[in-house]
C-alpha positions as CSV (number, residue, x, y, z in Angstrom):
1,M,122.7,89.6,70.5
2,T,123.0,88.3,67.0
3,G,120.5,86.9,64.3
4,H,122.3,84.3,62.8
5,K,121.4,81.1,64.5
6,E,124.0,79.1,62.5
7,W,126.8,80.6,64.7
8,L,125.5,79.5,67.9
9,V,126.6,76.6,69.9
10,N,124.5,74.9,73.1
11,F,121.2,76.8,71.4
12,D,118.8,76.5,74.6
13,M,115.7,77.9,72.7
14,K,114.3,78.0,76.5
15,K,115.7,81.1,77.2
16,R,113.7,83.7,75.8
17,S,113.4,87.3,76.6
18,K,112.8,90.8,75.8
19,V,115.0,93.3,75.0
20,K,114.0,96.9,75.2
21,F,116.4,99.8,73.1
22,A,116.7,103.1,74.1
23,D,114.0,104.0,71.8
24,N,112.2,102.4,73.7
25,R,111.2,99.6,70.7
26,V,111.3,95.7,72.2
27,I,112.3,92.6,70.7
28,E,112.1,89.5,71.3
29,A,115.1,87.1,71.8
30,K,114.3,83.7,70.8
31,G,117.3,81.3,72.7
32,T,120.6,82.0,73.7
33,G,124.0,80.0,72.9
34,D,127.2,80.4,72.7
35,V,129.5,81.5,70.1
36,L,132.6,80.1,69.0
37,I,135.2,83.5,68.1
38,Q,138.6,82.4,65.5
39,R,141.4,85.1,67.2
40,K,143.8,86.4,64.7
41,D,146.9,84.1,66.5
42,G,144.8,81.1,65.6
43,G,143.1,80.1,68.9
44,Q,139.6,80.7,69.8
45,T,137.0,82.5,72.3
46,L,134.0,81.5,73.6
47,I,131.4,83.8,74.2
48,T,128.7,82.8,76.3
49,E,124.8,83.2,76.4
50,V,124.4,85.2,73.1
51,L,120.7,86.2,72.7
52,Y,119.6,84.9,69.1
53,V,117.1,87.5,67.7
54,P,116.1,86.3,64.2
55,T,115.6,90.1,63.8
56,M,118.4,91.6,64.2
57,K,120.5,92.8,60.9
58,N,123.3,93.7,62.6
59,N,125.3,91.9,65.5
60,L,125.1,93.7,69.0
61,L,128.1,93.3,71.9
62,S,127.3,94.7,75.3
63,I,130.6,95.6,76.6
64,G,129.1,96.0,80.1
65,L,128.0,92.0,79.3
66,L,131.3,91.1,77.8
67,L,133.2,93.1,81.3
68,Q,130.8,90.7,83.3
69,K,131.9,87.6,81.8
70,G,135.6,88.5,82.3
71,F,136.5,90.2,79.4
72,S,138.5,93.2,79.8
73,M,138.6,96.7,76.5
74,N,141.7,99.2,75.8
75,L,140.0,102.5,74.5
76,H,142.1,104.9,72.7
77,D,143.2,106.8,69.8
78,G,139.7,106.3,68.5
79,T,140.3,102.7,68.8
80,M,138.4,99.6,70.8
81,E,140.5,96.6,71.8
82,I,138.6,93.7,73.5
83,F,141.0,90.6,75.3
84,D,139.3,87.7,77.1
85,R,140.2,86.1,80.4
86,M,143.6,85.1,79.2
87,Q,144.1,89.0,77.9
88,K,144.5,87.6,74.2
89,K,142.8,90.0,72.3
90,I,139.9,88.7,70.0
91,L,138.8,91.8,68.3
92,K,140.3,95.8,67.2
93,A,137.9,98.0,65.7
94,K,138.1,101.8,65.1
95,I,135.7,104.3,65.9
96,S,133.4,104.9,62.9
97,E,131.8,108.0,62.0
98,N,128.8,107.6,63.3
99,M,130.8,106.8,66.6
100,T,130.4,103.2,66.7
101,F,132.6,100.2,66.9
102,Q,131.7,98.0,63.4
103,V,133.6,94.5,64.1
104,K,133.9,91.5,61.9
105,L,134.2,88.3,64.1
106,G,135.7,85.6,62.8
107,A,132.6,83.2,64.2
108,F,132.4,79.3,63.4
109,D,129.2,78.6,62.0
110,S,127.9,75.6,64.4
111,Q,127.5,73.0,62.2
112,C,131.0,73.3,61.7
113,L,131.5,72.1,65.3
114,N,129.2,68.9,65.4
115,A,131.4,65.8,66.0
116,E,129.9,62.5,64.0
117,T,130.6,59.1,65.5
118,K,130.4,56.0,63.1
């Protein structure tokens, strides 16, 4: 989930849904899109069907949904690594004091991906 609409390509505002959190709060997703991630090796990985939630202040990754999409994870020594289908590492993060993994994604803004024809 992200509040960064500018990161989303192939945005579909018709795919709206509601997300319920563990504390019973419900928020509305205003559509879905794909996020193109820049890997440290210079390559790119696409995460598909990311929910757009305008009110989100932080991005959330669902490990379960990433597993369904063919990604894999290694968790060891207080570090999480996520790999794409080709086993290319897309992110690495250390566990924080509040027991979450805070990551910085190298996401492309969607306007950088639009092609113009003349």
